[in-house]
LUMBAVO-307973 format. One line per field, with one value per residue (C-alpha): residue number from 1; x, y, z; residue in three letters. Coordinates in steps of 0.5 Angstrom, whole numbers, plus 500, padded with zeros to 3 digits. Example, Ala and Ser with C-alpha at 12.3 -4.5 7.8 and 13.67 -1.06 7.14 Angstrom:
% residues 2
k <- c(1	2)
x <- c(525	527)
y <- c(491	498)
z <- c(516	514)
r <- c(ALA	SER)
% end
This chain:
% residues 494
k <- c(1	2	3	4	5	6	7	8	9	10	11	12	13	14	15	16	17	18	19	20	21	22	23	24	25	26	27	28	29	30	31	32	33	34	35	36	37	38	39	40	41	42	43	44	45	46	47	48	49	50	51	52	53	54	55	56	57	58	59	60	61	62	63	64	65	66	67	68	69	70	71	72	73	74	75	76	77	78	79	80	81	82	83	84	85	86	87	88	89	90	91	92	93	94	95	96	97	98	99	100	101	102	103	104	105	106	107	108	109	110	111	112	113	114	115	116	117	118	119	120	121	122	123	124	125	126	127	128	129	130	131	132	133	134	135	136	137	138	139	140	141	142	143	144	145	146	147	148	149	150	151	152	153	154	155	156	157	158	159	160	161	162	163	164	165	166	167	168	169	170	171	172	173	174	175	176	177	178	179	180	181	182	183	184	185	186	187	188	189	190	191	192	193	194	195	196	197	198	199	200	201	202	203	204	205	206	207	208	209	210	211	212	213	214	215	216	217	218	219	220	221	222	223	224	225	226	227	228	229	230	231	232	233	234	235	236	237	238	239	240	241	242	243	244	245	246	247	248	249	250	251	252	253	254	255	256	257	258	259	260	261	262	263	264	265	266	267	268	269	270	271	272	273	274	275	276	277	278	279	280	281	282	283	284	285	286	287	288	289	290	291	292	293	294	295	296	297	298	299	300	301	302	303	304	305	306	307	308	309	310	311	312	313	314	315	316	317	318	319	320	321	322	323	324	325	326	327	328	329	330	331	332	333	334	335	336	337	338	339	340	341	342	343	344	345	346	347	348	349	350	351	352	353	354	355	356	357	358	359	360	361	362	363	364	365	366	367	368	369	370	371	372	373	374	375	376	377	378	379	380	381	382	383	384	385	386	387	388	389	390	391	392	393	394	395	396	397	398	399	400	401	402	403	404	405	406	407	408	409	410	411	412	413	414	415	416	417	418	419	420	421	422	423	424	425	426	427	428	429	430	431	432	433	434	435	436	437	438	439	440	441	442	443	444	445	446	447	448	449	450	451	452	453	454	455	456	457	458	459	460	461	462	463	464	465	466	467	468	469	470	471	472	473	474	475	476	477	478	479	480	481	482	483	484	485	486	487	488	489	490	491	492	493	494)
x <- c(500	503	504	503	496	495	488	486	481	478	472	470	472	465	467	461	464	471	471	467	472	478	474	474	481	483	478	482	489	486	490	483	482	476	474	478	486	485	482	487	489	496	498	505	501	496	498	493	493	488	487	483	480	479	472	467	464	470	475	481	486	492	488	490	497	498	494	498	504	502	500	507	510	513	514	509	509	505	503	502	508	513	514	516	513	516	515	508	504	498	492	488	482	479	474	471	466	461	461	468	467	474	477	473	474	482	482	479	483	489	488	483	478	484	483	476	472	467	462	463	456	456	449	443	440	433	435	440	435	430	435	439	436	431	424	422	425	422	428	429	434	432	430	435	441	438	441	449	448	444	449	454	451	449	456	459	454	457	463	459	458	451	449	448	440	440	444	438	434	432	433	429	429	424	421	414	411	404	398	398	401	405	407	414	415	422	421	422	421	416	410	412	410	415	416	418	425	426	424	428	430	436	443	447	447	445	442	448	451	445	446	453	451	446	451	457	453	452	459	462	464	461	458	459	453	455	449	446	440	439	437	433	432	427	431	437	434	431	438	442	436	437	444	445	440	445	451	454	455	453	457	453	459	456	457	464	467	474	477	476	483	485	486	485	486	489	484	479	480	475	470	471	471	465	462	464	461	454	454	456	450	445	446	448	444	442	446	443	449	447	451	449	455	460	456	449	445	438	436	432	436	430	428	434	434	428	430	436	433	427	432	436	429	428	435	437	444	447	453	452	457	457	462	458	461	454	453	454	448	450	450	455	449	446	453	454	447	449	456	453	447	452	449	451	457	458	464	465	468	467	470	464	466	469	462	458	462	461	456	453	450	443	441	443	440	442	441	441	448	449	456	453	448	453	457	451	450	457	456	448	446	439	437	433	433	432	434	436	437	440	439	437	430	429	434	430	423	426	429	423	417	420	424	421	428	428	425	424	422	417	415	422	421	421	420	415	416	418	411	407	402	406	403	404	399	394	387	390	388	395	397	404	404	412	412	417	412	410	417	418	411	414	421	417	413	419	423	417	417	425	423	418	416	416	423	425	422	426	432	432	430	436	441	438	438	445	448	444	448	454	453	453	461	461	463	458	454	453	458	464	461	461	467	471	467	469	476	476	473	477	484	485	484	489)
y <- c(500	506	512	517	517	521	523	525	531	533	537	541	548	551	555	552	545	547	551	546	541	545	546	539	538	543	540	534	537	540	538	536	530	526	521	516	517	513	519	524	528	530	535	531	524	526	530	533	534	538	537	543	544	551	549	545	543	540	534	535	532	532	528	521	522	526	520	515	518	518	511	509	513	518	525	530	538	543	548	554	554	549	545	538	532	526	519	520	514	511	515	511	514	519	524	526	530	525	530	529	523	523	522	516	513	515	512	505	504	505	502	497	500	499	506	507	513	517	521	528	531	539	540	538	531	533	536	531	526	529	530	524	519	513	514	510	516	521	522	523	517	512	506	502	504	501	494	493	491	498	502	499	501	508	509	507	511	517	517	515	522	524	523	530	529	528	534	539	535	537	533	535	532	534	538	536	539	536	540	535	539	533	534	532	526	527	526	532	537	542	541	543	541	538	544	548	545	549	556	560	559	555	558	552	545	542	535	532	534	531	524	524	525	519	514	516	516	509	507	510	506	511	518	525	530	537	537	535	533	540	543	537	531	527	528	526	520	518	519	515	509	509	509	504	499	499	498	506	509	516	521	528	533	540	546	547	553	555	559	567	570	575	583	586	583	586	589	590	597	601	596	597	604	604	599	603	610	606	604	611	614	609	604	597	592	597	594	589	584	581	576	570	566	564	561	562	568	571	570	576	582	587	583	584	591	592	589	594	600	599	598	605	608	607	609	602	601	595	592	588	582	580	574	569	569	569	576	579	583	589	595	601	605	600	599	607	608	604	607	614	613	614	608	602	599	594	589	583	579	581	578	575	574	581	583	578	579	587	589	594	588	586	582	577	576	570	564	560	556	551	555	562	559	556	563	566	562	563	571	571	575	572	571	573	568	568	561	559	551	545	545	552	552	547	550	556	553	549	555	560	555	550	554	561	563	567	570	568	573	569	574	574	567	565	560	555	552	558	561	555	555	554	549	554	559	554	556	563	570	571	569	571	575	574	581	587	591	585	585	592	591	585	588	594	590	586	592	593	586	587	593	590	584	579	581	581	574	571	574	571	564	564	566	561	555	557	557	550	547	549	546	539	540	539	533	528	531	529	532	530	523	522	525	520	514	516	516	510	506	509	512	509	502	503)
z <- c(500	498	503	497	494	487	486	479	478	472	470	464	464	466	472	476	475	476	482	487	485	487	493	494	493	498	503	502	504	510	516	520	525	526	531	527	527	520	517	519	512	512	506	505	503	498	491	487	479	476	468	465	458	454	451	454	448	445	448	451	446	451	456	453	453	459	463	459	462	469	468	466	471	466	467	465	465	467	461	466	470	466	472	470	475	475	479	480	483	479	481	487	484	479	480	473	470	467	461	460	456	453	460	461	455	455	462	461	455	458	465	464	469	475	477	480	477	481	477	479	479	481	482	487	486	484	478	476	477	473	467	468	472	470	469	475	479	474	470	462	461	455	459	454	458	464	461	460	453	452	456	452	445	448	450	443	439	442	438	431	427	426	419	415	415	423	425	424	428	435	441	447	454	459	454	451	444	446	448	454	460	463	470	473	478	481	488	493	487	487	483	476	468	464	460	466	466	459	461	455	448	448	446	448	446	453	450	448	455	459	455	457	464	463	461	465	472	470	468	474	481	485	485	489	489	491	495	502	505	509	502	499	503	499	493	496	499	492	489	494	493	485	485	491	487	481	486	486	493	493	497	499	500	500	500	497	496	496	502	502	500	505	503	497	490	484	479	484	486	482	484	491	491	487	492	498	494	493	501	503	498	499	505	506	502	497	491	486	483	476	473	469	469	464	459	459	457	456	449	448	449	450	456	459	457	460	467	467	465	470	476	474	473	480	483	484	484	480	478	471	469	462	461	457	450	448	450	443	443	448	444	446	447	452	456	456	459	465	466	465	470	476	480	476	473	467	466	462	468	475	481	484	491	492	490	494	501	500	505	500	496	498	492	486	480	477	472	478	477	483	484	484	489	494	494	495	501	504	503	505	499	497	490	484	479	471	470	463	463	466	473	474	473	478	483	482	484	490	493	491	492	497	502	501	500	494	488	481	475	471	465	462	460	452	447	446	453	457	455	456	463	470	474	480	478	476	479	481	477	475	468	465	458	457	454	455	458	463	465	467	471	474	476	479	483	485	488	493	495	496	501	505	509	504	502	509	510	504	506	513	510	505	511	515	510	508	515	516	510	512	519	514	515	523	526	526	520	513	509	514	515	507	506	511	508	501	503	507	501	495	498	505	503	496)
r <- c(MET	SER	SER	VAL	LYS	ASN	ILE	LEU	PHE	HIS	ALA	LEU	SER	ALA	TRP	GLY	HIS	ASN	LYS	PRO	MET	ALA	ALA	LEU	ALA	GLU	LEU	TYR	THR	GLN	ASN	PHE	THR	THR	SER	SER	SER	GLN	ASN	CYS	LEU	ARG	ARG	ASN	ILE	ILE	ARG	PHE	HIS	LEU	VAL	SER	ILE	VAL	ASP	PRO	PHE	GLU	PRO	LEU	HIS	GLU	PHE	ALA	PRO	THR	TYR	THR	ALA	ILE	TRP	LYS	SER	GLU	PRO	ILE	ALA	CYS	LYS	SER	SER	GLY	LYS	THR	PHE	SER	GLY	LEU	PRO	ARG	PRO	ALA	VAL	ALA	ILE	ILE	ASP	PRO	PHE	ALA	SER	TYR	ALA	TRP	GLU	SER	MET	HIS	ALA	THR	SER	GLN	LYS	GLU	VAL	PRO	ILE	ILE	THR	TRP	ILE	SER	ALA	PRO	SER	GLY	PRO	TYR	LEU	GLY	LEU	CYS	GLY	PRO	ILE	SER	PHE	GLY	GLY	ALA	ALA	ASP	PRO	SER	ILE	GLU	THR	GLU	ALA	GLY	LEU	LYS	LEU	ALA	ARG	ALA	GLN	LEU	PHE	VAL	PRO	PRO	ARG	GLU	GLU	GLU	LYS	SER	VAL	PRO	GLN	PRO	LEU	LEU	ALA	THR	THR	SER	THR	VAL	LEU	LYS	LYS	THR	MET	VAL	PRO	GLY	MET	PRO	PRO	MET	TYR	GLU	HIS	GLU	TRP	ARG	PRO	GLN	ILE	SER	LEU	LEU	PRO	GLU	ALA	PRO	LEU	GLU	ARG	LEU	GLY	GLN	ILE	TYR	THR	ARG	VAL	GLY	ASP	GLY	VAL	ILE	THR	VAL	SER	ASN	SER	VAL	TYR	GLU	ARG	GLU	SER	MET	GLU	ALA	MET	LYS	GLU	TRP	LEU	SER	SER	ILE	GLY	LYS	PRO	THR	TYR	ALA	LEU	ALA	PRO	LEU	SER	LEU	PRO	GLN	GLN	LYS	GLY	GLN	GLN	GLY	GLY	ASP	THR	ASP	ILE	LEU	LEU	PHE	LEU	ASP	ALA	ILE	LYS	GLU	ARG	PHE	GLY	THR	LYS	SER	LEU	ILE	TYR	ILE	SER	PHE	GLY	THR	PHE	PHE	TRP	PRO	PRO	GLU	GLN	GLU	LYS	LEU	THR	ALA	LEU	ILE	GLU	THR	LEU	LEU	ALA	ASN	GLN	THR	PRO	LEU	ILE	PHE	SER	HIS	SER	SER	PRO	LEU	ALA	THR	ASN	LEU	SER	ASP	GLU	PHE	LEU	ALA	SER	ILE	LYS	ASN	SER	GLY	ILE	ALA	MET	GLU	MET	VAL	TRP	SER	PRO	GLN	GLU	THR	ILE	LEU	GLN	HIS	GLU	VAL	THR	GLY	TRP	PHE	ILE	THR	HIS	GLY	GLY	TRP	ASN	SER	ILE	GLN	GLU	SER	PHE	GLU	HIS	LYS	VAL	PRO	LEU	ILE	PHE	TRP	PRO	MET	GLY	ALA	ASP	GLN	PRO	VAL	ASN	ALA	ALA	VAL	LEU	SER	LEU	SER	HIS	LYS	ALA	ALA	PHE	GLU	LEU	ILE	GLU	VAL	ARG	SER	GLY	GLU	ASN	GLY	THR	LYS	PRO	LEU	LEU	ARG	PHE	GLU	GLY	THR	ALA	TYR	GLN	PRO	THR	PHE	THR	VAL	GLU	ALA	VAL	LYS	ALA	GLU	VAL	GLU	GLY	LEU	LEU	GLU	LYS	LEU	LYS	GLY	GLU	GLU	GLY	ARG	ILE	VAL	ARG	SER	ASN	PHE	GLU	ARG	LEU	GLY	GLU	GLU	MET	TRP	ARG	SER	TRP	ASP	GLU	GLY	MET	GLN	SER	ARG	ILE	GLU	LEU	ASN	GLU	LEU	LEU	GLU	LYS	PHE	VAL	ASP	SER	VAL)
% end
């Protein structure tokens, strides 16, 4: 049994996949002790090598030769630092994003499944069950992959180029074009129609990624889900039940966040000066931060414009971040109007945690990516959702409907599925129209709620939920227990 344990981590380049993975690696190396001396982790006995990727929708061609070199104990070079690592032991275990199919195939081809692979699910259990789970648990996976032969065939078909006539054929998942409104049956999720899982015109190829998730979750030797039972008890139990039935141990590890850096960070000076000035002028919790992550983006520019213009017309300070490569329809005039307002900033990339931890930041308008939600829990900044796809619509529903700990914008929805009826409004007088004027009216009404009793209750619920989630890492609590179980099974015993 080697005293040096090499754990391989790999995720797509999407920040929401990589950051919690880096946080988990950091957590592994912390010098903490549990009731069992066997679970004392020391920095000098565990090494971590993270291989990243530039484009999440393209395979990382360097992965295969790099992994082969590690397997053969050959030197490997770090592309960013130029440093060469020699004499590395073979990985004891790998934690791999299910969407990185090339990594799975490279590892299996090289090491013939000798290295166990843990499927990395950087999302809560409920939406993942719906997108990638079996029909028996409310999921969208094709029943054929529930057999060994069907799974093998589906895996092989991933690498068969589509015929020309198939390229333009849409592959919707959990989205029905039928006039019959079907309800989802995922345990623990708030009542929703299936089409509510697709509230926007899709600008990203989500269906192929979901197919990868369905396949490689079933191929792996275990699963890490970045969630816990505080957030979604029934869904978590269902997730564990399903995966246990197919021989996959599941580890609930959340929240996951990198340690806060101390002191002022380079490049943040102008932002901090702005935040301080807004605090002095408007007071604490007065600013709204707007960001839709590094990839997702609202498909209808006029609704985004209506949102920001309404906030500015109501003298609401804001910071608007637009880092997505899809944010190509922002005119110079629109961006100038934000800058010239005197109470707002816009930037391509923003230091999100610097903004969230500042006491002037009161609310966060977000697409609802799980990484952003975890950062908001840490900094106690409640959320206003504008979900796009993936797990985001369900994250928004869980927090706003089940926990009463967030708000969700409704009139911003778009497309065939987005503008169908919402189950939550069935039997009520509210009938969304999904127009630009409706967006303006909704934002006006939301600002009143934020300042009133409803906003106070939502903020209090959000803060309490975040605190309860972080206690999951306390001694004897779920995340701490399950981290130790994972290490005992896949690392300590090797």
